[in-house]
N, CA, C and O atoms as CSV, one atom per row, in Angstrom:
chain,resi,resn,atom,element,x,y,z
A,1,MET,N,N,100.267,48.676,-69.032
A,1,MET,CA,C,99.835,48.655,-70.402
A,1,MET,C,C,99.324,47.248,-70.700
A,1,MET,O,O,99.938,46.255,-70.311
A,2,LYS,N,N,98.203,47.181,-71.388
A,2,LYS,CA,C,97.621,45.909,-71.771
A,2,LYS,C,C,97.110,46.019,-73.195
A,2,LYS,O,O,96.454,46.997,-73.555
A,3,HIS,N,N,97.415,45.010,-74.008
A,3,HIS,CA,C,96.976,44.963,-75.400
A,3,HIS,C,C,95.845,43.947,-75.538
A,3,HIS,O,O,95.895,42.865,-74.954
A,4,PHE,N,N,94.822,44.309,-76.319
A,4,PHE,CA,C,93.708,43.419,-76.616
A,4,PHE,C,C,93.533,43.358,-78.133
A,4,PHE,O,O,93.712,44.360,-78.825
A,5,ARG,N,N,93.190,42.198,-78.635
A,5,ARG,CA,C,92.871,42.045,-80.059
A,5,ARG,C,C,91.363,42.164,-80.233
A,5,ARG,O,O,90.591,41.500,-79.541
A,6,VAL,N,N,90.957,43.013,-81.159
A,6,VAL,CA,C,89.550,43.194,-81.481
A,6,VAL,C,C,89.422,42.933,-82.970
A,6,VAL,O,O,89.643,43.828,-83.786
A,7,GLY,N,N,89.065,41.709,-83.322
A,7,GLY,CA,C,89.050,41.332,-84.738
A,7,GLY,C,C,90.480,41.373,-85.256
A,7,GLY,O,O,91.361,40.732,-84.684
A,8,GLY,N,N,90.721,42.114,-86.325
A,8,GLY,CA,C,92.065,42.283,-86.858
A,8,GLY,C,C,92.728,43.556,-86.347
A,8,GLY,O,O,93.798,43.935,-86.822
A,9,HIS,N,N,92.108,44.205,-85.399
A,9,HIS,CA,C,92.594,45.479,-84.872
A,9,HIS,C,C,93.166,45.281,-83.468
A,9,HIS,O,O,93.077,44.200,-82.886
A,10,ARG,N,N,93.742,46.331,-82.955
A,10,ARG,CA,C,94.358,46.246,-81.634
A,10,ARG,C,C,93.893,47.401,-80.754
A,10,ARG,O,O,93.809,48.544,-81.203
A,11,LEU,N,N,93.594,47.092,-79.503
A,11,LEU,CA,C,93.193,48.085,-78.515
A,11,LEU,C,C,94.221,48.054,-77.387
A,11,LEU,O,O,94.530,46.994,-76.842
A,12,GLN,N,N,94.738,49.212,-77.050
A,12,GLN,CA,C,95.753,49.317,-76.006
A,12,GLN,C,C,95.182,50.128,-74.845
A,12,GLN,O,O,94.643,51.216,-75.048
A,13,PHE,N,N,95.303,49.596,-73.632
A,13,PHE,CA,C,94.872,50.285,-72.422
A,13,PHE,C,C,96.107,50.622,-71.605
A,13,PHE,O,O,96.961,49.763,-71.384
A,14,ARG,N,N,96.207,51.876,-71.152
A,14,ARG,CA,C,97.336,52.319,-70.335
A,14,ARG,C,C,96.831,52.953,-69.054
A,14,ARG,O,O,95.802,53.628,-69.041
A,15,ALA,N,N,97.566,52.727,-67.982
A,15,ALA,CA,C,97.275,53.378,-66.705
A,15,ALA,C,C,98.601,53.834,-66.111
A,15,ALA,O,O,99.566,53.070,-66.064
A,16,GLU,N,N,98.643,55.081,-65.659
A,16,GLU,CA,C,99.839,55.634,-65.029
A,16,GLU,C,C,99.426,56.285,-63.720
A,16,GLU,O,O,98.359,56.892,-63.628
A,17,ALA,N,N,100.276,56.156,-62.709
A,17,ALA,CA,C,99.995,56.757,-61.405
A,17,ALA,C,C,101.258,57.423,-60.886
A,17,ALA,O,O,102.356,56.876,-60.988
A,18,PHE,N,N,101.084,58.602,-60.333
A,18,PHE,CA,C,102.177,59.342,-59.718
A,18,PHE,C,C,101.801,59.588,-58.269
A,18,PHE,O,O,100.681,60.014,-57.987
A,19,ASN,N,N,102.711,59.330,-57.350
A,19,ASN,CA,C,102.469,59.440,-55.908
A,19,ASN,C,C,101.269,58.576,-55.537
A,19,ASN,O,O,100.320,59.055,-54.916
A,20,LEU,N,N,101.316,57.303,-55.919
A,20,LEU,CA,C,100.200,56.382,-55.750
A,20,LEU,C,C,99.770,56.245,-54.293
A,20,LEU,O,O,98.574,56.141,-54.020
A,21,THR,N,N,100.708,56.241,-53.356
A,21,THR,CA,C,100.357,56.092,-51.944
A,21,THR,C,C,99.901,57.398,-51.313
A,21,THR,O,O,99.515,57.419,-50.145
A,22,ASN,N,N,99.940,58.480,-52.067
A,22,ASN,CA,C,99.523,59.811,-51.616
A,22,ASN,C,C,100.283,60.235,-50.353
A,22,ASN,O,O,99.696,60.802,-49.431
A,23,THR,N,N,101.567,59.961,-50.319
A,23,THR,CA,C,102.415,60.323,-49.198
A,23,THR,C,C,102.677,61.823,-49.212
A,23,THR,O,O,103.190,62.342,-50.203
A,24,PRO,N,N,102.340,62.530,-48.139
A,24,PRO,CA,C,102.572,63.979,-48.130
A,24,PRO,C,C,104.039,64.306,-47.872
A,24,PRO,O,O,104.680,63.679,-47.028
A,25,PHE,N,N,104.558,65.263,-48.583
A,25,PHE,CA,C,105.883,65.798,-48.335
A,25,PHE,C,C,105.665,67.135,-47.651
A,25,PHE,O,O,105.262,68.110,-48.286
A,26,LEU,N,N,105.934,67.175,-46.361
A,26,LEU,CA,C,105.604,68.348,-45.558
A,26,LEU,C,C,106.512,69.519,-45.863
A,26,LEU,O,O,107.690,69.350,-46.175
A,27,GLY,N,N,105.944,70.713,-45.769
A,27,GLY,CA,C,106.697,71.938,-45.988
A,27,GLY,C,C,107.497,72.311,-44.746
A,27,GLY,O,O,107.611,71.528,-43.804
A,28,GLU,N,N,108.036,73.494,-44.764
A,28,GLU,CA,C,108.833,73.994,-43.641
A,28,GLU,C,C,107.922,74.417,-42.495
A,28,GLU,O,O,106.806,74.893,-42.709
A,29,SER,N,N,108.417,74.236,-41.283
A,29,SER,CA,C,107.648,74.686,-40.121
A,29,SER,C,C,107.878,76.181,-39.895
A,29,SER,O,O,108.861,76.752,-40.366
A,30,ASN,N,N,106.961,76.789,-39.175
A,30,ASN,CA,C,107.066,78.208,-38.860
A,30,ASN,C,C,108.179,78.388,-37.824
A,30,ASN,O,O,108.103,77.818,-36.735
A,31,ALA,N,N,109.196,79.160,-38.145
A,31,ALA,CA,C,110.361,79.308,-37.270
A,31,ALA,C,C,110.393,80.649,-36.541
A,31,ALA,O,O,111.393,80.966,-35.897
A,32,VAL,N,N,109.337,81.435,-36.624
A,32,VAL,CA,C,109.298,82.734,-35.951
A,32,VAL,C,C,108.900,82.495,-34.493
A,32,VAL,O,O,107.773,82.085,-34.215
A,33,ILE,N,N,109.807,82.746,-33.584
A,33,ILE,CA,C,109.597,82.442,-32.171
A,33,ILE,C,C,108.431,83.240,-31.578
A,33,ILE,O,O,107.706,82.711,-30.734
A,34,ASP,N,N,108.229,84.483,-31.987
A,34,ASP,CA,C,107.176,85.326,-31.427
A,34,ASP,C,C,105.779,84.972,-31.948
A,34,ASP,O,O,104.786,85.481,-31.427
A,35,SER,N,N,105.687,84.128,-32.945
A,35,SER,CA,C,104.415,83.788,-33.561
A,35,SER,C,C,103.669,82.740,-32.722
A,35,SER,O,O,104.299,81.844,-32.159
A,36,PRO,N,N,102.346,82.842,-32.634
A,36,PRO,CA,C,101.595,81.794,-31.932
A,36,PRO,C,C,101.580,80.468,-32.708
A,36,PRO,O,O,101.206,79.433,-32.157
A,37,ASN,N,N,101.986,80.500,-33.984
A,37,ASN,CA,C,102.021,79.294,-34.819
A,37,ASN,C,C,103.417,78.694,-34.910
A,37,ASN,O,O,103.703,77.957,-35.853
A,38,VAL,N,N,104.296,78.992,-33.949
A,38,VAL,CA,C,105.674,78.513,-34.017
A,38,VAL,C,C,105.695,76.978,-34.014
A,38,VAL,O,O,105.033,76.338,-33.197
A,39,GLY,N,N,106.456,76.412,-34.930
A,39,GLY,CA,C,106.601,74.963,-35.033
A,39,GLY,C,C,105.515,74.267,-35.826
A,39,GLY,O,O,105.610,73.060,-36.049
A,40,LEU,N,N,104.501,74.969,-36.256
A,40,LEU,CA,C,103.419,74.347,-37.021
A,40,LEU,C,C,103.769,74.265,-38.499
A,40,LEU,O,O,104.387,75.174,-39.053
A,41,ILE,N,N,103.373,73.179,-39.121
A,41,ILE,CA,C,103.558,72.986,-40.559
A,41,ILE,C,C,102.196,73.173,-41.210
A,41,ILE,O,O,101.263,72.421,-40.925
A,42,ARG,N,N,102.075,74.156,-42.069
A,42,ARG,CA,C,100.782,74.498,-42.666
A,42,ARG,C,C,100.721,74.268,-44.177
A,42,ARG,O,O,99.759,74.684,-44.822
A,43,SER,N,N,101.730,73.616,-44.748
A,43,SER,CA,C,101.721,73.416,-46.199
A,43,SER,C,C,102.408,72.104,-46.544
A,43,SER,O,O,103.109,71.505,-45.729
A,44,THR,N,N,102.183,71.685,-47.767
A,44,THR,CA,C,102.869,70.510,-48.297
A,44,THR,C,C,103.603,70.907,-49.572
A,44,THR,O,O,103.249,71.885,-50.231
A,45,ARG,N,N,104.631,70.133,-49.905
A,45,ARG,CA,C,105.367,70.354,-51.149
A,45,ARG,C,C,105.033,69.223,-52.104
A,45,ARG,O,O,104.659,68.130,-51.678
A,46,GLY,N,N,105.166,69.480,-53.360
A,46,GLY,CA,C,104.920,68.438,-54.350
A,46,GLY,C,C,103.456,68.382,-54.756
A,46,GLY,O,O,102.665,69.262,-54.414
A,47,THR,N,N,103.114,67.343,-55.483
A,47,THR,CA,C,101.760,67.197,-56.005
A,47,THR,C,C,101.055,66.045,-55.315
A,47,THR,O,O,101.705,65.088,-54.893
A,48,PRO,N,N,99.739,66.121,-55.194
A,48,PRO,CA,C,98.991,65.003,-54.624
A,48,PRO,C,C,98.908,63.856,-55.628
A,48,PRO,O,O,99.487,63.930,-56.711
A,49,ARG,N,N,98.205,62.825,-55.275
A,49,ARG,CA,C,98.070,61.648,-56.143
A,49,ARG,C,C,97.485,62.055,-57.484
A,49,ARG,O,O,96.509,62.803,-57.550
A,50,GLN,N,N,98.093,61.553,-58.553
A,50,GLN,CA,C,97.601,61.799,-59.905
A,50,GLN,C,C,97.544,60.472,-60.637
A,50,GLN,O,O,98.489,59.685,-60.600
A,51,MET,N,N,96.426,60.235,-61.303
A,51,MET,CA,C,96.265,59.011,-62.088
A,51,MET,C,C,95.726,59.400,-63.456
A,51,MET,O,O,94.914,60.317,-63.581
A,52,GLN,N,N,96.186,58.690,-64.474
A,52,GLN,CA,C,95.650,58.934,-65.814
A,52,GLN,C,C,95.501,57.611,-66.548
A,52,GLN,O,O,96.316,56.700,-66.396
A,53,PHE,N,N,94.450,57.526,-67.341
A,53,PHE,CA,C,94.132,56.325,-68.101
A,53,PHE,C,C,93.972,56.721,-69.561
A,53,PHE,O,O,93.549,57.834,-69.872
A,54,SER,N,N,94.318,55.793,-70.452
A,54,SER,CA,C,94.145,56.081,-71.881
A,54,SER,C,C,93.824,54.809,-72.644
A,54,SER,O,O,94.196,53.706,-72.242
A,55,LEU,N,N,93.128,54.990,-73.750
A,55,LEU,CA,C,92.821,53.918,-74.690
A,55,LEU,C,C,93.345,54.323,-76.059
A,55,LEU,O,O,93.236,55.480,-76.466
A,56,ARG,N,N,93.912,53.360,-76.754
A,56,ARG,CA,C,94.387,53.613,-78.111
A,56,ARG,C,C,93.884,52.495,-79.010
A,56,ARG,O,O,94.102,51.317,-78.728
A,57,TYR,N,N,93.219,52.861,-80.080
A,57,TYR,CA,C,92.667,51.913,-81.028
A,57,TYR,C,C,93.487,51.992,-82.312
A,57,TYR,O,O,93.534,53.034,-82.965
A,58,SER,N,N,94.127,50.889,-82.666
A,58,SER,CA,C,94.958,50.848,-83.880
A,58,SER,C,C,94.294,49.932,-84.915
A,58,SER,O,O,93.896,48.807,-84.613
A,59,PHE,N,N,94.187,50.447,-86.139
A,59,PHE,CA,C,93.601,49.632,-87.209
A,59,PHE,C,C,94.432,49.692,-88.446
A,59,PHE,O,O,94.091,49.065,-89.450
């Protein structure tokens, strides 16, 4: 968060980040022995990187 003065008013800038490094949380591996995909991980859990920015002008 950063505050700026614009005349007699105030401008606020905000930035938020979730999972900033974009680290994957791997899902479960395929445990069916007869499957040709045994041991493969084909999904991830959780959300990918999310960022949001906002401006607020107060007068």
